[in-house]
C-alpha positions as CSV (number, residue, x, y, z in Angstrom):
1,M,16.4,-26.9,-15.1
2,T,15.6,-23.7,-13.2
3,Q,12.1,-22.6,-12.6
4,S,11.0,-19.0,-13.6
5,K,9.7,-17.0,-10.8
6,T,6.4,-16.6,-12.9
7,D,5.9,-20.4,-13.0
8,L,2.4,-21.2,-11.6
9,R,3.9,-23.5,-8.9
10,V,6.4,-20.9,-7.8
11,L,3.6,-18.3,-7.7
12,R,1.5,-20.7,-5.6
13,T,4.4,-21.3,-3.2
14,R,5.0,-17.7,-2.8
15,K,1.3,-17.1,-2.0
16,L,1.4,-19.8,0.5
17,I,4.4,-18.4,2.3
18,M,2.6,-14.9,2.4
19,D,-0.7,-16.4,3.8
20,S,1.2,-18.3,6.4
21,F,2.9,-15.2,7.4
22,I,-0.4,-13.3,7.5
23,E,-1.9,-16.1,9.5
24,L,1.0,-16.1,12.0
25,S,0.9,-12.2,12.2
26,S,-2.6,-12.4,13.6
27,K,-1.5,-14.6,16.4
28,K,2.0,-13.2,17.1
29,E,3.9,-10.0,17.2
30,F,6.0,-9.7,14.1
31,K,9.3,-9.6,16.2
32,D,8.3,-13.0,17.5
33,I,7.7,-14.7,14.1
34,T,10.7,-16.8,12.9
35,V,11.4,-18.3,9.5
36,K,10.9,-21.7,11.2
37,D,7.4,-20.7,12.3
38,I,6.6,-19.6,8.7
39,T,8.1,-22.8,7.2
40,T,6.2,-25.0,9.6
41,E,2.8,-23.1,8.9
42,A,3.4,-23.5,5.2
43,M,4.9,-27.0,5.3
44,I,7.8,-26.1,3.3
45,N,11.5,-26.2,3.9
46,R,14.1,-23.4,4.7
47,A,15.5,-23.4,1.3
48,T,12.0,-22.8,-0.3
49,F,11.5,-19.9,1.9
50,Y,14.8,-18.3,1.0
51,Y,14.2,-19.1,-2.7
52,H,11.3,-16.5,-2.5
53,F,12.4,-14.1,0.0
54,Q,15.6,-12.7,1.3
55,D,14.6,-12.7,4.9
56,I,11.7,-12.1,7.1
57,Y,11.9,-8.2,6.6
58,D,11.8,-8.9,2.9
59,L,8.6,-11.0,3.2
60,L,7.0,-8.3,5.5
61,E,7.6,-5.7,2.8
62,K,6.3,-7.9,0.0
63,V,3.2,-8.9,1.8
64,L,2.4,-5.2,2.8
65,S,3.0,-4.1,-0.9
66,E,0.8,-6.7,-2.3
67,V,-2.1,-6.3,0.2
68,L,-1.9,-2.5,-0.5
69,L,-1.9,-3.0,-4.3
70,V,-5.0,-5.1,-4.1
71,N,-6.6,-2.4,-1.9
72,L,-5.6,0.4,-4.3
73,N,-6.5,-1.7,-7.4
74,W,-4.8,0.5,-10.0
75,S,-7.1,-0.7,-12.7
76,I,-9.7,1.6,-11.3
77,F,-7.4,4.6,-11.5
78,E,-6.2,4.0,-15.0
79,K,-9.4,5.2,-16.6
80,S,-9.9,8.0,-13.9
81,E,-8.6,11.4,-13.3
82,L,-7.7,13.2,-10.1
83,N,-11.0,14.3,-8.7
84,E,-13.2,14.1,-5.8
85,E,-14.2,10.4,-6.6
86,S,-10.7,9.2,-7.0
87,I,-9.4,10.9,-3.9
88,I,-12.2,9.3,-1.8
89,Q,-11.4,5.8,-3.5
90,I,-7.7,6.2,-2.6
91,F,-8.3,7.5,0.8
92,T,-10.8,4.7,1.6
93,A,-8.3,2.1,0.2
94,I,-5.6,3.3,2.5
95,T,-7.7,3.4,5.6
96,D,-9.1,-0.1,4.8
97,F,-5.5,-1.2,4.2
98,Q,-4.5,0.1,7.6
99,K,-7.5,-1.3,9.4
100,S,-6.7,-4.7,8.0
101,L,-3.2,-4.9,9.2
102,S,-3.1,-6.7,12.5
103,Y,-2.1,-4.4,15.5
104,R,0.8,-6.9,15.9
105,C,2.1,-5.7,12.5
106,H,1.7,-2.2,13.3
107,R,3.8,-2.0,16.4
108,G,7.4,-1.4,15.7
109,Y,7.0,-1.3,11.8
110,E,5.0,1.9,11.5
111,D,8.0,3.3,9.5
112,T,8.0,0.4,6.9
113,I,4.3,0.5,6.7
114,S,4.4,4.3,6.1
115,R,7.0,4.0,3.5
116,I,5.3,1.4,1.5
117,I,1.9,3.3,1.4
118,R,3.5,6.7,0.5
119,E,5.6,5.0,-2.3
120,H,2.6,3.3,-3.8
121,L,0.5,6.4,-3.3
122,E,3.1,8.6,-5.1
123,I,3.2,6.3,-8.1
124,V,-0.8,6.4,-8.3
125,F,-0.9,10.3,-7.9
126,Y,2.0,10.8,-10.4
127,K,0.2,8.6,-13.1
128,L,-3.1,10.4,-12.6
129,L,-1.3,13.9,-12.7
130,L,0.6,12.9,-15.9
131,K,-2.5,11.7,-17.6
132,Q,-4.7,14.8,-16.6
133,N,-1.7,17.3,-17.6
134,N,-0.9,15.5,-21.0
135,V,2.8,15.4,-20.3
136,N,5.4,12.7,-20.4
137,E,7.2,13.6,-17.3
138,D,7.4,16.7,-15.2
139,A,9.4,17.5,-12.0
140,A,6.5,19.6,-10.7
141,L,4.1,16.7,-11.0
142,K,6.5,14.4,-9.2
143,T,6.7,16.9,-6.3
144,T,3.0,17.3,-6.2
145,A,2.7,13.5,-6.2
146,V,5.0,13.3,-3.2
147,I,3.1,16.0,-1.4
148,L,-0.3,14.3,-2.1
149,S,1.1,10.9,-1.1
150,W,2.3,12.3,2.4
151,G,-0.9,14.4,2.9
152,I,-3.2,11.5,2.2
153,Y,-1.1,9.1,4.3
154,G,-1.0,11.7,7.2
155,A,-4.7,12.2,6.9
156,S,-5.3,8.5,7.1
157,V,-3.2,8.2,10.2
158,E,-5.0,11.2,11.8
159,W,-8.3,9.6,11.0
160,R,-7.2,6.3,12.5
161,K,-6.2,8.0,15.7
162,N,-9.0,10.5,16.3
163,S,-11.9,10.4,13.8
164,M,-12.9,6.9,13.4
165,D,-16.6,7.7,14.6
166,I,-17.0,9.1,11.0
167,S,-16.5,7.3,7.9
168,P,-13.2,8.0,6.0
169,E,-15.3,9.2,3.1
170,E,-16.9,11.9,5.3
171,Y,-13.5,12.7,6.8
172,I,-11.7,13.3,3.5
173,K,-14.6,14.8,1.8
174,L,-14.2,18.0,3.9
175,S,-10.8,18.9,2.3
176,I,-11.3,17.7,-1.1
177,P,-12.5,21.1,-2.5
178,Y,-9.2,22.8,-1.2
179,I,-7.1,19.9,-2.6
180,I,-8.6,20.0,-6.1
181,S,-8.5,23.7,-6.4
182,G,-5.1,24.0,-5.4
183,I,-4.2,21.3,-7.9
184,T,-6.2,23.0,-10.6
185,L,-4.8,26.5,-10.0
186,S,-1.2,25.2,-9.8
187,F,-1.2,23.3,-13.2
188,K,-3.3,26.0,-15.2
189,K,-1.2,27.0,-18.2
């Protein structure tokens, strides 16, 4: 009998592996973490690890994606529009996510982290734009979502590097009128 990947025991084991990885990443650089380290920390065997993840890079990607999704909390945005409040919430979630990552995870994996953040932001922005513009699908909205995702991600990197003396909310608030007016002008019929 094969277990479904939604079986409660399977989900608990997957979470245990991910939590063990997060714990190890606070102590070691990612490049130094091995599957053996993870299986020892989680008290599982290698076969169990490979049942859940292809390799350590797959684990890194899944951990980052899940932590980011928790930070973004899509349920908040399902009822929202793309406005000042939602942009501040999204930006704050991204900066909180980046602050929560161990410095050890950042080093050497900036491209992976960046891609995951941008992909999730693109989905959030696209859904908000679709809802706000009452269309099923639109190439212009997809492009706008891409631009917004890169812009918000870039702003979060810039904030992290140079502006941590002000809150993420204060930092992003300065540009919101320009972002909103540009979106509003672009999609007026």
